[in-house]
Residue frames as a rotation matrix with the C-alpha (Angstrom) as fourth column:
MET 1
0.578 0.816 0.032 -0.01
0.816 -0.578 0.002 0.00
0.020 0.025 -0.999 -0.01
ASN 2
0.810 -0.273 -0.519 2.71
-0.038 -0.907 0.419 2.50
-0.585 -0.320 -0.745 0.89
LYS 3
0.136 -0.762 0.633 4.97
0.831 0.435 0.347 1.48
-0.540 0.479 0.693 -2.01
ASN 4
-0.210 -0.157 0.965 4.28
0.746 -0.664 0.055 4.82
0.632 0.731 0.257 -3.69
PRO 5
-0.337 0.052 -0.940 4.68
0.855 -0.401 -0.329 7.49
-0.394 -0.914 0.091 -0.95
GLU 6
-0.981 -0.036 -0.192 4.15
-0.038 -0.929 0.368 10.36
-0.192 0.368 0.910 -3.38
MET 7
-0.505 0.858 -0.089 0.74
0.077 0.148 0.986 8.97
0.859 0.491 -0.141 -4.44
LEU 8
-0.066 0.441 -0.895 -0.14
0.947 0.310 0.083 8.55
0.314 -0.842 -0.438 -0.75
ARG 9
-0.660 -0.259 -0.706 0.85
0.553 -0.803 -0.222 12.13
-0.509 -0.537 0.673 0.04
ARG 10
-0.928 0.371 0.017 -1.27
-0.235 -0.621 0.747 13.46
0.288 0.690 0.664 -2.86
ALA 11
-0.314 0.875 -0.368 -4.26
0.364 0.469 0.805 11.38
0.877 0.119 -0.466 -1.88
LEU 12
0.351 0.403 -0.845 -4.14
0.918 0.026 0.395 12.62
0.181 -0.915 -0.361 1.71
SER 13
-0.697 -0.617 0.366 -2.79
0.548 -0.787 -0.282 16.13
0.462 0.004 0.887 1.17
GLY 14
-0.255 0.577 0.776 -4.29
-0.387 -0.796 0.465 18.54
0.886 -0.182 0.426 3.55
PHE 15
0.728 0.487 -0.482 -4.69
0.196 0.526 0.828 16.05
0.656 -0.697 0.287 6.35
THR 16
-0.375 -0.826 0.421 -2.95
-0.427 -0.250 -0.869 17.02
0.823 -0.506 -0.258 9.53
PHE 17
0.410 0.400 -0.820 -3.01
0.472 0.676 0.566 15.22
0.780 -0.619 0.089 12.85
ALA 18
0.087 -0.322 0.943 -2.68
-0.687 -0.705 -0.177 16.72
0.721 -0.632 -0.282 16.32
HIS 19
0.187 -0.112 -0.976 -1.17
0.552 0.834 0.010 14.72
0.813 -0.541 0.218 19.17
GLN 20
0.722 0.167 0.672 -1.55
-0.427 -0.656 0.622 15.94
0.545 -0.736 -0.402 22.69
ALA 21
-0.063 -0.805 -0.589 1.65
0.415 0.516 -0.750 15.50
0.908 -0.292 0.301 24.79
ASP 22
-0.510 -0.061 -0.858 0.89
0.860 -0.013 -0.511 15.83
0.020 -0.998 0.059 28.51
ASP 23
0.293 0.658 -0.694 -0.02
0.674 -0.657 -0.338 19.48
-0.678 -0.369 -0.636 29.30
ASP 24
-0.685 -0.642 -0.344 1.83
0.159 -0.593 0.789 20.96
-0.711 0.486 0.508 26.31
GLU 25
0.027 0.633 -0.774 0.26
-0.798 -0.452 -0.398 22.39
-0.602 0.628 0.493 23.22
PRO 26
0.704 0.266 0.659 -0.77
0.109 0.876 -0.470 19.80
-0.702 0.403 0.587 20.66
ILE 27
-0.446 -0.855 -0.265 1.90
-0.344 -0.110 0.933 18.86
-0.827 0.507 -0.245 18.13
THR 28
0.657 0.713 -0.246 0.73
-0.458 0.118 -0.881 18.67
-0.599 0.692 0.404 14.51
PHE 29
-0.493 -0.752 0.438 1.97
-0.054 0.529 0.847 16.28
-0.868 0.394 -0.301 11.87
ASP 30
-0.154 0.314 -0.937 1.47
-0.986 -0.109 0.125 16.00
-0.062 0.943 0.327 8.15
ILE 31
0.838 0.520 0.165 0.12
-0.496 0.853 -0.165 12.59
-0.226 0.057 0.972 7.00
SER 32
0.601 -0.666 -0.443 3.53
-0.164 0.440 -0.883 11.73
0.783 0.603 0.155 5.52
GLN 33
-0.393 -0.753 0.528 5.00
-0.676 -0.152 -0.721 12.01
0.623 -0.640 -0.450 9.04
GLU 34
0.329 0.598 0.731 2.53
-0.918 0.383 0.100 9.55
-0.220 -0.704 0.675 10.52
SER 35
-0.481 -0.471 0.740 3.14
-0.392 0.870 0.299 5.84
-0.785 -0.146 -0.603 10.91
SER 36
-0.905 0.123 -0.408 2.34
-0.351 0.326 0.878 3.48
0.241 0.937 -0.252 8.07
GLY 37
-0.685 0.696 -0.216 -0.53
0.728 0.641 -0.244 2.10
-0.031 -0.324 -0.945 10.17
THR 38
-0.197 0.610 -0.768 -2.14
0.244 -0.728 -0.641 5.54
-0.950 -0.313 -0.006 10.47
GLN 39
-0.612 -0.049 -0.790 -1.67
-0.686 -0.465 0.560 6.20
-0.394 0.884 0.250 6.77
TYR 40
-0.954 0.193 -0.230 -3.11
0.038 0.838 0.545 2.76
0.297 0.511 -0.807 5.91
TYR 41
-0.581 0.753 -0.308 -6.10
0.574 0.111 -0.811 3.43
-0.577 -0.648 -0.497 8.26
PHE 42
-0.088 0.542 -0.836 -7.18
-0.305 -0.814 -0.495 6.27
-0.948 0.212 0.237 5.96
ILE 43
-0.558 -0.193 -0.807 -6.35
-0.819 -0.032 0.573 4.76
-0.137 0.981 -0.140 2.57
ALA 44
-0.990 0.112 0.082 -7.83
0.121 0.985 0.123 1.22
-0.067 0.132 -0.989 3.00
PRO 45
-0.239 0.971 -0.024 -11.46
0.545 0.113 -0.831 2.30
-0.804 -0.212 -0.556 3.64
ALA 46
0.028 0.201 -0.979 -11.22
-0.563 -0.806 -0.182 4.92
-0.826 0.556 0.091 0.89
ARG 47
-0.790 -0.384 -0.477 -10.10
-0.610 0.427 0.667 2.29
-0.052 0.818 -0.572 -1.60
GLY 48
-0.851 0.495 0.173 -12.88
0.434 0.851 -0.297 0.01
-0.294 -0.177 -0.939 -0.44
SER 49
-0.016 0.863 -0.504 -15.53
0.166 -0.495 -0.853 2.69
-0.986 -0.098 -0.135 -0.83
MET 50
-0.246 -0.133 -0.960 -14.34
-0.822 -0.496 0.279 3.50
-0.513 0.858 0.013 -4.35
SER 51
-0.980 -0.144 -0.136 -14.49
-0.192 0.861 0.471 -0.17
0.049 0.488 -0.871 -5.30
LEU 52
-0.532 0.845 0.054 -18.01
0.588 0.414 -0.695 -0.52
-0.610 -0.338 -0.717 -3.93
LEU 53
0.098 0.595 -0.798 -19.18
-0.192 -0.775 -0.602 2.58
-0.977 0.212 0.038 -5.85
THR 54
-0.056 -0.248 -0.967 -17.61
-0.956 -0.266 0.124 1.55
-0.288 0.932 -0.222 -9.17
ALA 55
0.852 0.442 0.281 -18.12
-0.401 0.895 -0.194 -2.23
-0.337 0.053 0.940 -8.96
LYS 56
0.286 -0.866 -0.410 -14.42
-0.695 0.107 -0.711 -2.83
0.659 0.489 -0.571 -9.36
CYS 57
0.746 -0.208 -0.633 -12.41
0.458 0.850 0.261 -5.69
0.484 -0.485 0.729 -7.91
LEU 58
0.622 -0.523 0.583 -10.24
-0.716 -0.682 0.151 -4.57
0.319 -0.512 -0.798 -5.01
LEU 59
0.547 -0.545 -0.635 -6.99
0.377 0.838 -0.394 -6.44
0.747 -0.024 0.664 -4.36
PHE 60
0.649 -0.380 0.659 -5.16
-0.733 -0.544 0.409 -6.22
0.203 -0.749 -0.631 -1.06
ASP 61
0.121 -0.698 -0.706 -1.89
0.192 0.714 -0.673 -7.96
0.974 -0.054 0.220 -0.30
GLU 62
-0.612 -0.257 -0.748 -1.97
0.738 0.155 -0.657 -8.46
0.285 -0.954 0.094 3.51
ILE 63
0.056 0.782 0.620 -5.22
0.331 -0.601 0.728 -6.54
0.942 0.164 -0.293 4.13
ASP 64
0.868 0.363 -0.339 -4.60
0.397 -0.097 0.913 -6.53
0.298 -0.927 -0.228 7.87
ARG 65
-0.131 -0.988 -0.078 -1.09
0.913 -0.089 -0.399 -5.05
0.387 -0.124 0.914 7.73
SER 66
-0.937 -0.344 -0.066 -0.95
0.332 -0.813 -0.479 -2.23
0.111 -0.470 0.876 10.22
LEU 67
-0.411 0.868 0.279 -4.76
-0.522 -0.475 0.709 -2.14
0.748 0.146 0.648 10.35
HIS 68
-0.604 0.263 0.752 -6.86
-0.725 0.212 -0.656 -2.90
-0.332 -0.941 0.063 13.44
PRO 69
-0.969 0.196 0.150 -8.62
0.231 0.935 0.269 -6.29
-0.088 0.295 -0.951 13.15
LYS 70
-0.186 0.969 -0.166 -12.01
0.535 -0.042 -0.844 -4.70
-0.824 -0.245 -0.511 13.73
LEU 71
0.084 0.146 -0.986 -11.54
-0.615 -0.770 -0.167 -2.25
-0.784 0.621 0.025 10.86
THR 72
-0.854 -0.412 -0.318 -10.38
-0.508 0.527 0.681 -5.11
-0.113 0.743 -0.660 8.63
SER 73
-0.739 0.637 0.219 -13.48
0.577 0.766 -0.283 -7.15
-0.348 -0.083 -0.934 9.49
PHE 74
0.046 0.762 -0.646 -15.69
0.114 -0.646 -0.754 -4.06
-0.992 -0.039 -0.117 8.97
LEU 75
-0.338 -0.256 -0.906 -14.23
-0.802 -0.425 0.419 -3.57
-0.492 0.868 -0.062 5.46
ILE 76
-0.997 -0.060 -0.056 -14.80
-0.080 0.879 0.470 -7.22
0.021 0.473 -0.881 4.55
LYS 77
-0.478 0.878 -0.012 -18.37
0.629 0.333 -0.702 -7.17
-0.613 -0.343 -0.712 5.85
HIS 78
-0.076 0.442 -0.894 -19.15
-0.424 -0.826 -0.372 -4.18
-0.903 0.350 0.250 3.62
PHE 79
-0.673 -0.227 -0.704 -18.35
-0.739 0.188 0.646 -6.31
-0.014 0.956 -0.294 0.58
HIS 80
-0.926 0.367 -0.093 -20.74
0.365 0.930 0.035 -8.97
0.099 -0.001 -0.995 1.82
SER 81
-0.457 0.776 -0.435 -23.59
0.194 -0.390 -0.900 -6.56
-0.868 -0.495 0.028 2.47
LYS 82
-0.327 0.442 0.835 -26.28
0.945 0.176 0.277 -6.51
-0.025 0.879 -0.476 -0.23
GLU 83
0.724 0.616 -0.312 -27.37
0.636 -0.770 -0.044 -3.11
-0.267 -0.167 -0.949 1.00
ILE 84
0.422 -0.669 -0.611 -23.88
-0.233 -0.732 0.640 -1.60
-0.876 -0.128 -0.465 0.69
ASN 85
-0.696 -0.718 0.032 -22.38
-0.207 0.243 0.948 -3.63
-0.688 0.652 -0.318 -2.16
LYS 86
0.309 0.951 -0.032 -25.24
-0.230 0.042 -0.972 -3.11
-0.923 0.308 0.231 -4.60
LYS 87
0.570 -0.146 -0.809 -23.00
-0.820 -0.153 -0.551 -3.38
-0.044 0.977 -0.207 -7.66
ASN 88
0.987 -0.103 0.125 -21.37
0.093 0.992 0.083 -6.67
-0.132 -0.070 0.989 -6.62
ALA 89
0.390 -0.921 0.017 -17.82
-0.801 -0.349 -0.486 -5.36
0.454 0.176 -0.874 -6.23
GLN 90
0.821 -0.189 -0.539 -15.33
0.284 0.954 0.097 -8.09
0.496 -0.233 0.837 -5.35
LEU 91
0.546 -0.669 0.505 -12.65
-0.838 -0.423 0.345 -8.09
-0.018 -0.611 -0.791 -2.63
ILE 92
0.752 -0.467 -0.465 -9.60
0.323 0.876 -0.357 -10.41
0.575 0.118 0.810 -2.99
PHE 93
0.504 -0.610 0.612 -7.01
-0.783 -0.621 0.026 -10.30
0.364 -0.492 -0.791 -0.26
THR 94
0.039 -0.586 -0.809 -4.18
0.279 0.784 -0.555 -12.13
0.959 -0.204 0.195 1.40
THR 95
0.500 0.086 0.862 -3.70
-0.723 -0.507 0.470 -12.31
0.477 -0.858 -0.192 5.16
HIS 96
-0.553 -0.624 -0.552 -1.75
-0.045 0.684 -0.728 -14.01
0.832 -0.378 -0.406 7.91
ASN 97
-0.697 0.378 0.610 -4.49
-0.717 -0.343 -0.607 -13.17
-0.020 -0.860 0.510 10.40
THR 98
-0.870 0.346 -0.352 -6.30
0.244 0.921 0.303 -16.42
0.429 0.178 -0.886 11.18
THR 99
-0.637 0.705 -0.311 -9.02
0.276 -0.168 -0.946 -14.60
-0.720 -0.689 -0.088 13.17
LEU 100
-0.400 0.510 -0.761 -10.45
-0.809 -0.587 0.032 -13.49
-0.430 0.629 0.648 9.81
LEU 101
-0.810 0.009 -0.586 -11.07
-0.385 0.746 0.544 -17.14
0.442 0.666 -0.601 8.89
ASP 102
-0.748 0.621 0.236 -14.14
0.025 0.381 -0.924 -17.49
-0.664 -0.685 -0.301 11.09
LEU 103
-0.696 0.517 0.498 -17.33
0.710 0.394 0.584 -18.47
0.106 0.760 -0.641 9.31
GLU 104
0.284 0.695 -0.661 -19.01
0.667 -0.639 -0.385 -15.27
-0.689 -0.331 -0.645 10.56
THR 105
0.039 -0.381 -0.924 -16.74
-0.339 -0.875 0.347 -13.21
-0.940 0.300 -0.163 8.31
LEU 106
-0.428 -0.268 -0.863 -16.10
-0.902 0.065 0.427 -15.51
-0.058 0.961 -0.270 5.33
ARG 107
0.773 0.630 0.073 -17.82
-0.606 0.768 -0.207 -18.56
-0.187 0.116 0.976 3.82
ARG 108
0.347 -0.644 0.682 -15.81
0.038 0.736 0.676 -21.77
-0.937 -0.209 0.280 3.47
ASP 109
0.505 -0.150 0.850 -15.68
0.843 0.296 -0.449 -21.43
-0.184 0.943 0.276 -0.34
GLN 110
0.926 -0.162 0.341 -14.10
-0.033 -0.934 -0.355 -17.96
0.376 0.317 -0.871 0.09
ILE 111
0.551 -0.753 0.359 -11.04
-0.656 -0.124 0.745 -19.23
-0.517 -0.646 -0.562 1.95
TRP 112
0.891 -0.380 -0.249 -8.07
0.049 0.625 -0.779 -20.60
0.452 0.682 0.575 0.01
PHE 113
0.656 -0.752 0.066 -4.77
-0.150 -0.044 0.988 -21.69
-0.740 -0.658 -0.142 1.51
VAL 114
0.883 -0.467 -0.050 -1.69
-0.021 0.066 -0.998 -21.24
0.469 0.882 0.048 -0.61
SER 115
0.606 -0.784 -0.134 2.03
0.302 0.071 0.951 -21.74
-0.736 -0.616 0.280 -0.07
LYS 116
0.590 -0.499 -0.634 4.92
-0.752 -0.626 -0.208 -20.06
-0.293 0.600 -0.744 -1.72
GLN 117
0.815 -0.431 0.388 7.07
0.523 0.835 -0.171 -22.11
-0.251 0.343 0.905 -4.02
LYS 118
-0.089 -0.953 -0.291 10.62
0.517 -0.294 0.804 -21.35
-0.852 -0.079 0.518 -4.99
ASN 119
-0.918 -0.212 0.336 9.54
0.392 -0.354 0.849 -20.44
-0.061 0.911 0.408 -8.53
């Protein structure tokens, strides 16, 4: 996701974040100065929303990377919702997070196990 930092900066230009440190004045940061997790938190749902609106297939390599498990589950559930995903957009993702493999989140036919080969 953060492989193109310039694209990320353009997409989130104008976003600033304030962090309160004890009794001092808040310290502000540009999005490019935030952690990859914070940046990802804002980009992932935006990409999901665009996919749902345009009926495009959304691909995520390690969807849960730096993203809270509840937000990841929330994003996946939006693709399963007939009320939200009216245009039948598709989500394809990889993960190492086994908590996403529960049958509340995904059907059995939606889970595929793969292993890397040398070639």
